[in-house]
C-alpha positions, -999 to 999 in steps of 0.1 A, spaced: -302 -124 -667 -309 -142 -700 -330 -166 -681 -349 -137 -665 -354 -121 -699 -369 -153 -713 -391 -157 -682 -403 -121 -687 -411 -125 -724 -429 -158 -717 -449 -142 -689 -460 -113 -711 -471 -135 -739 -490 -159 -716 -507 -131 -697 -517 -112 -729 -531 -144 -744 -551 -152 -713 -565 -117 -712 -574 -117 -749 -591 -151 -747 -612 -141 -717 -622 -107 -733 -630 -124 -767 -652 -150 -750 -670 -124 -729 -677 -101 -759 -687 -130 -781 -713 -142 -756 -728 -107 -752 -729 -100 -790 -744 -133 -799 -771 -128 -772 -784 -97 -788 -775 -105 -825 -752 -75 -829 -723 -79 -854 -687 -75 -840 -679 -45 -862 -706 -25 -844 -680 -21 -816 -656 -4 -840 -676 29 -843 -685 53 -815 -701 87 -810 -679 115 -796 -695 110 -761 -688 73 -762 -652 80 -774 -646 105 -745 -660 80 -720 -637 52 -733 -607 75 -734 -613 86 -698 -615 50 -687 -583 42 -706 -566 72 -690 -575 61 -655 -561 26 -662 -529 40 -676 -524 64 -647 -527 35 -622 -504 13 -642 -478 41 -645 -481 48 -607 -475 11 -598 -446 7 -622 -427 39 -614 -434 37 -576 -420 2 -575 -390 13 -594 -385 45 -575 -386 26 -541 -371 -8 -548 -342 1 -570 -326 29 -549 -333 9 -517 -315 -22 -531 -287 -1 -545 -282 15 -511 -281 -20 -494 -256 -36 -518 -240 -13 -544 -248 18 -563 -238 -2 -594 -274 -14 -593 -285 20 -606 -262 18 -635 -273 -16 -644 -309 -6 -641 -305 23 -665 -286 2 -690 -311 -27 -689 -330 -29 -722 -361 -45 -707 -365 -18 -680 -360 9 -706 -384 -7 -731 -412 -13 -705 -411 22 -689 -409 38 -724 -438 18 -736 -460 28 -706 -451 65 -710 -459 63 -747 -492 47 -740 -501 76 -716 -489 102 -741 -509 86 -769 -540 86 -747 -536 123 -741 -532 130 -778 -564 111 -785 -583 132 -759 -571 163 -777 -582 149 -811 -618 139 -802 -643 165 -814 -680 166 -816 -679 159 -853 -648 137 -853 -638 105 -835 -603 89 -841 -616 53 -842 -583 38 -852 -563 57 -826 -588 47 -799 -585 11 -809 -547 14 -808 -549 30 -774 -571 1 -762 -545 -23 -774 -517 -4 -757 -536 -4 -724 -542 -41 -727 -505 -48 -734 -496 -25 -705 -518 -45 -682 -503 -78 -695 -468 -63 -689 -474 -55 -653 -471 -87 -634 -443 -102 -655 -424 -69 -652 -427 -68 -614 -415 -104 -613 -386 -94 -636 -378 -63 -614 -377 -84 -582 -354 -110 -600 -333 -81 -613 -329 -67 -578 -316 -100 -564 -279 -96 -553 -269 -127 -572 -281 -110 -604 -259 -80 -596 -229 -103 -590 -236 -121 -623 -237 -88 -642 -206 -76 -625 -187 -107 -635 -200 -104 -671 -190 -68 -672 -155 -76 -659 -151 -104 -685 -163 -81 -713 -138 -54 -702 -110 -79 -702 -119 -91 -736 -121 -55 -749 -86 -49 -734 -74 -78 -755 -90 -66 -787 -84 -28 -781 -49 -29 -766 -44 9 -770 -72 14 -746 -59 -9 -719 -57 19 -693 -95 25 -696 -104 -11 -692 -79 -15 -664 -98 10 -644 -132 -6 -651 -120 -40 -640 -105 -26 -608 -138 -9 -600 -158 -40 -608 -136 -61 -583 -142 -34 -557 -180 -35 -562 -181 -73 -557 -161 -69 -524 -184 -41 -513 -214 -64 -518 -198 -90 -496 -189 -64 -469 -224 -49 -468 -239 -84 -467 -219 -92 -436 -233 -60 -420 -268 -73 -426 -259 -109 -417 -267 -119 -453 -246 -150 -453 -255 -164 -488 -248 -132 -506 -215 -127 -488 -203 -162 -497 -215 -159 -533 -195 -127 -536 -163 -145 -526 -170 -172 -552 -175 -144 -577 -141 -130 -569 -126 -164 -573 -142 -168 -607 -130 -134 -618 -94 -144 -610 -97 -176 -631 -113 -156 -660 -84 -131 -658 -58 -159 -658 -73 -174 -689 -69 -140 -707 -37 -128 -691 -13 -141 -717 -32 -120 -744 -32 -87 -725 -8 -59 -737 21 -48 -716 4 -15 -707 -22 -35 -688 3 -45 -662 11 -10 -652 -4 -7 -617 -23 25 -611 -15 40 -576 -52 50 -574 -61 13 -573 -41 7 -541 -46 37 -518 -35 16 -488 -1 7 -503 30 28 -507 46 39 -540 73 12 -537 47 -15 -534 28 -3 -564 60 -3 -584 66 -39 -574 31 -48 -586 40 -34 -620 74 -51 -621 59 -85 -612 27 -80 -633 4 -91 -604 -16 -59 -598 -49 -76 -608 -43 -106 -585 -32 -82 -557 -65 -63 -562 -85 -95 -559 -67 -106 -528 -67 -72 -512 -105 -71 -516 -106 -106 -500 -87 -92 -471 -113 -64 -467 -141 -90 -467 -121 -111 -442 -118 -81 -419 -155 -77 -420 -161 -114 -414 -138 -120 -384 -153 -129 -360 -189 -123 -372 -194 -148 -400 -173 -179 -397 -188 -196 -428 -175 -167 -448 -140 -170 -433 -140 -207 -443 -151 -197 -478 -123 -172 -482 -98 -197 -469 -109 -224 -493 -110 -200 -523 -75 -187 -514 -62 -222 -513 -78 -231 -546 -64 -200 -562 -30 -207 -548 -30 -241 -565 -39 -227 -599 -15 -235 -627 -9 -198 -633 2 -193 -597 23 -224 -597 44 -209 -626 48 -175 -610 69 -170 -580 55 -136 -572 19 -150 -572 29 -179 -550 45 -156 -525 15 -133 -526 -9 -162 -517 12 -172 -488 15 -136 -476 -23 -132 -476 -28 -164 -457 -4 -151 -431 -23 -117 -431 -56 -135 -426 -42 -155 -397 -26 -125 -380 -60 -107 -383 -78 -136 -367 -53 -140 -339 -53 -103 -332 -90 -104 -328 -87 -136 -307 -111 -155 -330 -97 -190 -324 -124 -206 -347 -113 -185 -377 -76 -193 -370 -85 -230 -367 -102 -229 -401 -75 -209 -418 -47 -232 -407 -66 -262 -420 -67 -247 -455 -31 -234 -451 -19 -269 -443 -37 -284 -473 -21 -258 -495 13 -266 -482 8 -303 -486 -2 -298 -523 28 -275 -530 55 -296 -514 61 -318 -544 67 -288 -567 78 -260 -544 95 -275 -513 114 -244 -503 82 -224 -501 67 -252 -479 97 -249 -456 89 -212 -453 53 -221 -445 64 -244 -418 83 -215 -402 52 -194 -404 33 -222 -385 59 -219 -357 58 -181 -358 20 -178 -355 19 -205 -330 41 -184 -308 19 -154 -315 -11 -174 -304 7 -183 -272 15 -147 -265 -22 -138 -271 -32 -164 -245 -49 -187 -271 -34 -220 -259 -59 -241 -278 -46 -226 -310 -10 -233 -301 -19 -270 -298 -41 -270 -329 -13 -254 -351 11 -280 -337 -12 -308 -349 -14 -292 -383 23 -289 -386 26 -325 -375 2 -335 -403 23 -316 -428 54 -334 -417 35 -367 -419 24 -359 -454 61 -352 -463 72 -386 -450 43 -403 -468 54 -389 -501 91 -392 -494 96 -355 -499 133 -344 -500 126 -318 -473 109 -341 -448 138 -341 -424 139 -303 -424 102 -301 -418 106 -326 -389 133 -304 -373 110 -274 -377 82 -293 -360 105 -303 -331 115 -267 -326 79 -257 -323 72 -244 -288 109 -252 -279 116 -217 -267 90 -218 -240 98 -229 -204 70 -255 -204 58 -270 -237 20 -273 -238 6 -309 -235 -12 -304 -268 21 -298 -286 37 -329 -271 6 -349 -281 12 -338 -317 48 -349 -314 38 -383 -300 12 -389 -327 38 -383 -354 62 -406 -336 37 -434 -337 33 -429 -374 71 -429 -380 75 -460 -359 49 -478 -380 69 -469 -411 103 -479 -397 117 -444 -392 138 -452 -362 162 -423 -362 134 -398 -366 114 -414 -337 145 -411 -315 147 -373 -323 111 -369 -312 118 -389 -281 147 -366 -273 122 -337 -273 105 -353 -244 137 -352 -223 133 -333 -191 95 -334 -190 79 -345 -158 70 -382 -158 36 -375 -145 29 -351 -173 41 -376 -199 18 -402 -183 -11 -379 -185 -4 -372 -222 -1 -409 -229 -33 -419 -211 -53 -391 -227 -42 -401 -262 -49 -438 -257 -83 -432 -242 -96 -415 -273 -111 -441 -296 -136 -420 -315 -122 -404 -346 -149 -377 -349 -149 -350 -323 -179 -352 -300 -191 -317 -310 -197 -304 -345 -166 -286 -358 -154 -275 -393 -129 -304 -395 -152 -331 -379 -121 -349 -365 -106 -351 -331 -70 -338 -333 -58 -362 -306 -72 -393 -323 -46 -420 -332 -56 -445 -359 -58 -481 -347 -28 -491 -368 -6 -467 -348 -20 -473 -313 4 -501 -304 34 -480 -317 22 -451 -296 23 -474 -265 58 -485 -274 69 -449 -279 58 -439 -244 74 -471 -230 107 -461 -246 104 -427 -229 106 -444 -195 143 -451 -201 150 -413 -203 161 -396 -171 137 -372 -155 
């Protein structure tokens, strides 16, 4: 908005200067043509004064009609489309108040001059001032309309909401005895941002919805920067902020001091609910933002926050599976896996839990008939195990066992799952992990040889790393790097020794 204010001021000055220059040139040419001095224009008869005042009055009426009609239509319409917070920001905006007050004053001044003009008295100074006011009002019109349209852009509203939340947090730090008041304002601001995202989804406004998620992410980072300075009273969760949660849950938010983060993520869940399956770019944005928030230093130090991030990833995945939106699940697991890979060096126990959730939601996808997802999740889990072996993580063997248990309870494991097992085996063979390769080989025991041959042939036939269609990941899950292809052949050859 500072940029908009500068643009507005510059537009007014340039417009007024252009008008003044043109009028001066025009009058100068006319006066020089007849040899009349300029000061002759400064005195008028009462009839001339009334005529001029009527002309000024018509111009002012038209200007007021344009300005107020634009405001009366555009502002409520935009507020209804995005958030009623627009109305509050409009009322508080100094430029809006100044321009509308100026135009109203110019009209009132013109009316007062009409009352003052008499047959024997002409208020020359007041008429000259009224002329100047009308000229300035005309110069204001186009810059103000431009300012209004910029003001009504949803990104402007998001920026103002962010600034307001930041200001409220700073005030809570400075005025700690009023923390409850600013707590409520921050909670409402977070809700307004989420509402903008949800309404944007309803109108297929992709850019605004995505920017709203980025805005929530920035709010979280701003909050974490100020969190150590906030008073203890700030962390008392208000049940009114969490109408969808029970009293016990709200008490937990107070005990763990995470109500603000919970508010942000609960609003992200609302946006996710609106996005699945209607706006996959927004789903991807929420997943990426959740991963980045989950890797923040503040979250890394707080066990309650780490668990909350994982719980919301699980919640997002369940939502997408329930609605049978395989594309959203595919995107979510990609970010979930990257989060787990990043956490494994510092929080291995949590990553072991995440591996269990991979297995759990893989089974849930199978029950929902989403067989593609069962295989996709298996490949993600295999990449997580591979990452653990690459970094020599202490929990790598536990993760491998979890991977081998994936789809174990079913009567017939899916070919896609066994492909993921075989790909990991080729990597482990390349790195000399003989015992682990043997464990994976045991998981193929009892499979029909024809099925194993099909799995082998399909994996070896794929030589293109990128998938032949455009997808979010841009890779073919079944692609085996050239360095591992020979090991993959050897792995399948070793399976021929197993009894059928």
